[in-house]
C-alpha beads as a LAMMPS data file, in Angstrom:
LAMMPS data file: protein, C-alpha beads

147 atoms
146 bonds

1 atom types
1 bond types

-500.0 500.0 xlo xhi
-500.0 500.0 ylo yhi
-500.0 500.0 zlo zhi

Masses

1 110.0

Atoms # bond

1 1 1 3.429 303.418 -450.860
2 1 1 4.094 307.158 -449.937
3 1 1 0.950 307.434 -447.931
4 1 1 2.529 306.926 -444.142
5 1 1 3.701 310.462 -445.489
6 1 1 0.526 311.994 -446.529
7 1 1 -1.394 310.699 -442.934
8 1 1 1.439 311.856 -441.211
9 1 1 1.577 315.464 -442.370
10 1 1 -1.917 315.599 -443.377
11 1 1 -3.757 314.301 -439.965
12 1 1 -1.913 316.716 -437.683
13 1 1 -2.365 319.864 -440.000
14 1 1 -6.102 318.927 -439.941
15 1 1 -6.080 318.595 -436.309
16 1 1 -4.390 322.350 -435.598
17 1 1 -6.806 323.822 -438.345
18 1 1 -9.686 322.745 -436.450
19 1 1 -8.479 323.633 -433.239
20 1 1 -7.691 326.963 -434.479
21 1 1 -10.851 327.430 -436.308
22 1 1 -12.917 326.674 -433.439
23 1 1 -10.415 328.920 -430.867
24 1 1 -10.925 331.904 -433.039
25 1 1 -14.934 331.377 -433.569
26 1 1 -14.654 331.148 -429.483
27 1 1 -13.173 334.361 -429.304
28 1 1 -15.010 336.415 -432.290
29 1 1 -18.275 335.479 -430.041
30 1 1 -16.659 336.527 -426.574
31 1 1 -16.205 339.799 -428.636
32 1 1 -19.750 339.533 -430.228
33 1 1 -21.221 339.374 -426.693
34 1 1 -18.875 341.966 -424.647
35 1 1 -20.795 344.683 -423.171
36 1 1 -18.379 347.408 -423.693
37 1 1 -18.021 346.461 -427.460
38 1 1 -19.734 349.255 -428.605
39 1 1 -22.276 347.327 -430.331
40 1 1 -25.199 348.625 -428.192
41 1 1 -25.001 352.638 -429.587
42 1 1 -25.747 351.833 -432.619
43 1 1 -29.063 351.181 -434.370
44 1 1 -31.211 348.282 -433.968
45 1 1 -30.388 346.811 -437.610
46 1 1 -26.564 348.092 -437.327
47 1 1 -26.799 346.016 -434.089
48 1 1 -27.178 343.043 -436.264
49 1 1 -24.960 343.728 -439.618
50 1 1 -22.225 344.656 -438.330
51 1 1 -21.706 341.951 -435.717
52 1 1 -22.651 339.403 -438.550
53 1 1 -20.450 341.098 -440.966
54 1 1 -17.389 340.393 -438.489
55 1 1 -18.048 337.463 -437.928
56 1 1 -18.139 336.850 -441.290
57 1 1 -15.105 338.934 -442.688
58 1 1 -13.724 336.786 -439.589
59 1 1 -14.784 333.206 -441.325
60 1 1 -12.734 334.160 -444.213
61 1 1 -10.109 335.328 -442.601
62 1 1 -9.586 331.678 -440.930
63 1 1 -10.577 329.857 -444.443
64 1 1 -7.359 331.704 -446.196
65 1 1 -5.171 331.404 -443.255
66 1 1 -5.751 327.269 -442.955
67 1 1 -5.271 327.523 -446.851
68 1 1 -1.953 328.903 -446.670
69 1 1 -0.891 326.567 -443.867
70 1 1 -1.920 323.957 -446.421
71 1 1 0.192 325.559 -449.210
72 1 1 3.531 326.249 -446.840
73 1 1 3.053 322.379 -445.817
74 1 1 3.358 321.732 -449.969
75 1 1 6.030 323.652 -450.627
76 1 1 8.078 322.484 -447.195
77 1 1 7.178 318.581 -448.122
78 1 1 7.951 319.444 -452.158
79 1 1 4.286 318.774 -452.644
80 1 1 4.726 321.711 -455.207
81 1 1 7.533 323.869 -456.291
82 1 1 6.480 327.518 -455.643
83 1 1 4.410 329.069 -453.214
84 1 1 1.759 331.040 -455.792
85 1 1 0.829 327.430 -457.146
86 1 1 0.739 326.252 -454.019
87 1 1 -1.800 328.511 -452.821
88 1 1 -4.089 328.640 -455.649
89 1 1 -3.920 324.561 -455.171
90 1 1 -4.881 324.779 -451.467
91 1 1 -7.671 327.434 -452.247
92 1 1 -8.811 324.933 -454.662
93 1 1 -8.817 321.971 -452.460
94 1 1 -9.867 323.252 -449.207
95 1 1 -12.928 324.825 -451.023
96 1 1 -13.761 321.546 -452.991
97 1 1 -13.703 323.986 -456.241
98 1 1 -11.371 321.588 -457.886
99 1 1 -11.366 323.164 -461.417
100 1 1 -7.567 324.407 -461.436
101 1 1 -5.006 322.903 -463.364
102 1 1 -2.875 322.360 -460.727
103 1 1 -1.873 318.794 -459.305
104 1 1 0.415 317.430 -456.343
105 1 1 3.013 315.150 -457.227
106 1 1 1.606 311.519 -457.443
107 1 1 3.439 310.853 -453.949
108 1 1 1.338 313.828 -452.198
109 1 1 -1.844 312.991 -453.776
110 1 1 -3.699 311.552 -450.608
111 1 1 -2.421 314.801 -448.746
112 1 1 -4.620 316.799 -451.093
113 1 1 -7.499 314.857 -450.232
114 1 1 -7.015 315.196 -446.692
115 1 1 -7.174 318.902 -447.380
116 1 1 -10.247 318.478 -449.176
117 1 1 -11.370 316.811 -446.035
118 1 1 -10.346 319.011 -443.565
119 1 1 -12.162 321.939 -445.800
120 1 1 -15.578 320.233 -445.071
121 1 1 -15.139 320.261 -441.615
122 1 1 -13.820 323.546 -441.493
123 1 1 -16.743 325.171 -443.541
124 1 1 -19.246 323.014 -441.646
125 1 1 -17.526 324.054 -437.818
126 1 1 -18.146 327.690 -440.098
127 1 1 -21.349 327.196 -440.951
128 1 1 -22.530 326.358 -437.617
129 1 1 -21.158 328.855 -436.333
130 1 1 -22.435 331.547 -437.995
131 1 1 -25.705 330.130 -437.789
132 1 1 -25.698 330.328 -434.002
133 1 1 -24.367 333.686 -434.482
134 1 1 -27.394 335.141 -435.829
135 1 1 -29.252 333.487 -433.323
136 1 1 -27.364 334.613 -430.322
137 1 1 -26.967 338.333 -431.838
138 1 1 -30.809 338.428 -433.135
139 1 1 -31.571 337.102 -429.514
140 1 1 -29.361 339.485 -427.485
141 1 1 -31.259 342.428 -425.510
142 1 1 -29.118 345.012 -426.887
143 1 1 -30.814 344.066 -430.657
144 1 1 -34.149 344.136 -429.289
145 1 1 -34.094 347.704 -428.102
146 1 1 -35.023 350.691 -430.279
147 1 1 -32.722 353.078 -431.701

Bonds

1 1 1 2
2 1 2 3
3 1 3 4
4 1 4 5
5 1 5 6
6 1 6 7
7 1 7 8
8 1 8 9
9 1 9 10
10 1 10 11
11 1 11 12
12 1 12 13
13 1 13 14
14 1 14 15
15 1 15 16
16 1 16 17
17 1 17 18
18 1 18 19
19 1 19 20
20 1 20 21
21 1 21 22
22 1 22 23
23 1 23 24
24 1 24 25
25 1 25 26
26 1 26 27
27 1 27 28
28 1 28 29
29 1 29 30
30 1 30 31
31 1 31 32
32 1 32 33
33 1 33 34
34 1 34 35
35 1 35 36
36 1 36 37
37 1 37 38
38 1 38 39
39 1 39 40
40 1 40 41
41 1 41 42
42 1 42 43
43 1 43 44
44 1 44 45
45 1 45 46
46 1 46 47
47 1 47 48
48 1 48 49
49 1 49 50
50 1 50 51
51 1 51 52
52 1 52 53
53 1 53 54
54 1 54 55
55 1 55 56
56 1 56 57
57 1 57 58
58 1 58 59
59 1 59 60
60 1 60 61
61 1 61 62
62 1 62 63
63 1 63 64
64 1 64 65
65 1 65 66
66 1 66 67
67 1 67 68
68 1 68 69
69 1 69 70
70 1 70 71
71 1 71 72
72 1 72 73
73 1 73 74
74 1 74 75
75 1 75 76
76 1 76 77
77 1 77 78
78 1 78 79
79 1 79 80
80 1 80 81
81 1 81 82
82 1 82 83
83 1 83 84
84 1 84 85
85 1 85 86
86 1 86 87
87 1 87 88
88 1 88 89
89 1 89 90
90 1 90 91
91 1 91 92
92 1 92 93
93 1 93 94
94 1 94 95
95 1 95 96
96 1 96 97
97 1 97 98
98 1 98 99
99 1 99 100
100 1 100 101
101 1 101 102
102 1 102 103
103 1 103 104
104 1 104 105
105 1 105 106
106 1 106 107
107 1 107 108
108 1 108 109
109 1 109 110
110 1 110 111
111 1 111 112
112 1 112 113
113 1 113 114
114 1 114 115
115 1 115 116
116 1 116 117
117 1 117 118
118 1 118 119
119 1 119 120
120 1 120 121
121 1 121 122
122 1 122 123
123 1 123 124
124 1 124 125
125 1 125 126
126 1 126 127
127 1 127 128
128 1 128 129
129 1 129 130
130 1 130 131
131 1 131 132
132 1 132 133
133 1 133 134
134 1 134 135
135 1 135 136
136 1 136 137
137 1 137 138
138 1 138 139
139 1 139 140
140 1 140 141
141 1 141 142
142 1 142 143
143 1 143 144
144 1 144 145
145 1 145 146
146 1 146 147
């Protein structure tokens, strides 16, 4: 039916969001481990909490930006009529929440499933990165020094 359009729009955006997600996490990691980031002057507990909180905030921002990209695609291809409905649907799909009473037009339903698959990948990458960031902060020489 119209699934070719779903794949031709959905897969490039999936790849773009995954590349964007990983690239931004790499940049966050470099900032986290930078010796000039000022973290070394904070107390031991703050040396752990602040970087991890910033990474968490960065992750939430990334997921929001990626959901907005999907919402923009829905409006652009005509799968949704307005941006506010599109973002509600997108956040519901990318998080696999699925409880909003907003649906894509029939010809674009596969695109929503592709977004849900993208969300699973992105949240998996986020979990892995947060785990690695926590391990790095815990094992860094700055975190192990006393106040």
